[in-house]
C-alpha positions in Angstrom: 0.6 -4.0 -22.4 0.8 -2.4 -18.9 3.4 -2.4 -16.2 2.6 -1.8 -12.5 4.8 -1.0 -9.5 4.6 -1.7 -5.8 5.2 1.4 -3.7 6.6 0.9 -0.2 10.0 -0.9 -0.3 10.1 -0.7 -4.1 9.9 2.9 -5.2 10.2 4.5 -1.8 11.4 3.9 1.7 9.0 5.1 4.5 9.9 5.7 8.1 6.9 4.0 9.7 6.3 3.6 13.4 8.2 0.8 15.1 5.2 0.2 17.4 2.1 1.0 15.4 -0.3 0.3 18.3 1.6 2.7 20.6 1.6 5.4 17.9 -2.1 5.0 17.2 -2.9 5.0 21.0 -0.9 8.2 21.4 -2.9 9.9 18.6 -6.2 8.7 20.0 -5.4 10.2 23.4 -4.5 13.5 21.7 -8.1 13.4 20.4 -9.7 12.8 23.8 -10.2 9.0 23.4 -10.0 7.0 26.7 -7.5 4.4 25.4 -7.7 1.1 27.4 -4.6 -0.1 29.1 -4.6 -3.3 27.0 -5.0 -1.5 23.7 -1.8 -3.1 22.4 -3.3 -6.5 22.8 -6.6 -5.4 21.3 -4.8 -3.9 18.3 -3.2 -7.3 17.6 -6.5 -9.2 17.7 -8.8 -9.8 14.8 -12.1 -8.0 15.2 -13.6 -7.9 11.7 -14.4 -11.1 9.8 -13.3 -10.2 6.3 -13.2 -12.5 3.3 -9.9 -14.1 2.3 -7.8 -11.5 0.4 -9.9 -8.5 1.6 -8.4 -5.4 3.1 -9.6 -4.2 6.4 -9.1 -0.4 6.6 -7.0 0.4 9.7 -9.4 3.0 11.1 -12.2 0.4 11.0 -9.9 -2.1 12.8 -8.9 0.5 15.4 -12.6 1.4 16.0 -13.4 -2.3 16.4 -10.5 -2.9 18.8 -11.7 0.0 21.0 -15.3 -1.2 20.9 -14.1 -4.7 22.0 -13.0 -3.0 25.2 -16.1 -0.9 25.6 -14.6 2.3 24.3 -16.2 4.7 21.7 -14.2 6.9 19.4 -16.5 9.8 18.3 -16.0 12.4 15.7 -14.1 10.1 13.3 -11.3 10.0 15.9 -10.0 6.6 14.8 -9.5 7.7 11.2 -7.8 10.9 12.2 -5.6 9.1 14.7 -4.5 6.5 12.2 -3.7 9.1 9.5 -1.7 11.1 12.0 0.2 8.1 13.4 1.3 7.0 9.9 2.8 10.2 8.6 6.3 9.1 7.7 9.3 10.7 6.2 9.7 9.4 2.6 12.8 8.7 0.6 12.5 8.0 -3.1 14.7 5.2 -4.1 17.5 5.6 -6.6 16.3 5.0 -10.1 12.6 5.1 -9.3 11.7 7.9 -11.7 13.7 6.4 -14.5 12.2 3.0 -14.0 8.7 4.4 -14.2 9.7 6.3 -17.4 11.2 3.1 -18.9 7.9 1.3 -18.2 5.9 4.1 -19.8 7.9 3.6 -23.0 6.0 0.3 -23.4 2.5 1.4 -22.4 0.4 2.6 -19.5 1.9 2.4 -16.0 0.0 1.7 -12.7 0.7 1.6 -9.0 -0.6 -1.3 -6.9 0.1 -0.8 -3.2 -1.0 -2.7 -0.1 -1.9 0.0 2.3 -4.6 0.0 4.9 -4.1 3.6 5.9 -6.3 6.2 4.2 -4.4 9.1 2.5 -1.0 7.5 3.1 -0.3 6.6 -0.5 -1.4 10.0 -1.8 0.8 11.8 0.7 3.7 9.5 -0.1 3.5 10.2 -3.8 3.4 13.9 -3.2 6.5 13.7 -0.9 8.3 11.5 -3.4 7.5 13.8 -6.3 5.7 11.0 -8.1 2.1 12.4 -8.3 2.3 12.6 -12.1 4.0 9.3 -12.7 1.1 6.9 -13.0 -1.9 6.4 -15.2 -3.7 4.6 -12.4 -3.2 4.3 -8.7 -4.7 1.3 -6.9 -4.5 0.8 -3.1 -5.8 -2.1 -1.1 -7.7 0.3 1.2 -9.3 1.8 -1.9 -10.1 -1.3 -4.0 -10.8 -3.6 -1.0 -8.3 -6.4 -1.9 -4.7 -7.0 -0.8 -1.9 -8.4 -2.9 -1.4 -11.3 -3.6 -5.1 -11.6 -4.3 -5.7 -11.5 -8.0 -8.4 -9.0 -7.6 -5.9 -6.3 -6.7 -4.0 -6.8 -9.9 -7.2 -7.2 -11.9 -8.3 -3.7 -10.6 -5.0 -2.2 -11.9 -5.5 -3.8 -15.3 -9.1 -2.7 -15.5 -8.2 0.9 -14.6 -5.4 0.9 -17.2 -7.8 -0.7 -19.7 -5.3 -3.3 -20.9 -3.7 -6.5 -19.8 -1.1 -6.4 -17.1 2.2 -7.7 -18.5 4.7 -7.0 -15.6 4.5 -6.1 -11.9 7.6 -4.8 -10.2 7.9 -5.3 -6.5 10.1 -6.4 -3.6 8.1 -9.2 -1.9 7.4 -12.4 -3.7 4.7 -13.4 -1.2 2.6 -10.4 -2.1 3.8 -8.9 -5.4 4.4 -12.3 -6.8 0.6 -12.7 -6.9 0.7 -10.9 -10.3 1.4 -14.2 -11.9 -2.3 -15.1 -11.2 -3.3 -12.6 -13.9 -0.6 -13.9 -16.3 1.8 -11.0 -15.5 5.5 -11.5 -15.0 6.8 -10.6 -11.5 10.1 -8.7 -11.4 11.8 -8.6 -8.1 14.0 -5.6 -7.5 16.3 -7.7 -5.4 17.2 -9.4 -8.7 16.6 -6.5 -11.0 17.4 -3.2 -9.3 15.4 -0.2 -10.5 18.4 1.3 -12.4 18.5 -2.0 -14.4 14.8 -2.3 -15.0 14.8 -0.8 -18.5 16.9 -3.6 -19.9 14.7 -6.3 -18.2 11.5 -4.7 -19.6 13.0 -4.7 -23.1 13.7 -8.4 -22.8 10.1 -9.1 -21.5 8.1 -6.8 -23.6 
């Protein structure tokens, strides 16, 4: 039986922009894009009609927001601007490595992260020294589905080639969706990472 973990807010803290629209706009200008004066409003609008539960990659959203104002972003500028804007300092949380190791004592371990920014999860794992910690890494931008949609958790289980027994996270509204695939949700507010080993012993 497998265990999966959320990343941001669970295993790591990330110093993300306070004003994402402003951060992306700044990086777009650095790449020669004529950012409209009302880009902040455009950024907050819905431009892509995605199915319920689907992830819209942030570069696609930014390109659509610019297009809605008649602005083109050539040479993959939207993707490059988004990746540069979301380049945070990372702090691995106390007990994260040991919690993952405790899960590995029971079977394969996966990561299931809502993240619409390409490359961010990979860079975060490198900076947190967790690149070797997981048997499968699933991101919403990669698989196309955001937690709490069951398809995000089903993707983790499929890549681990076993049923998902437990998902560890910090937000019941998203991570709690694991119950849709008959996994138990463990909230780190109730079971801090240093205490996870005992909780897993009781569940598994």
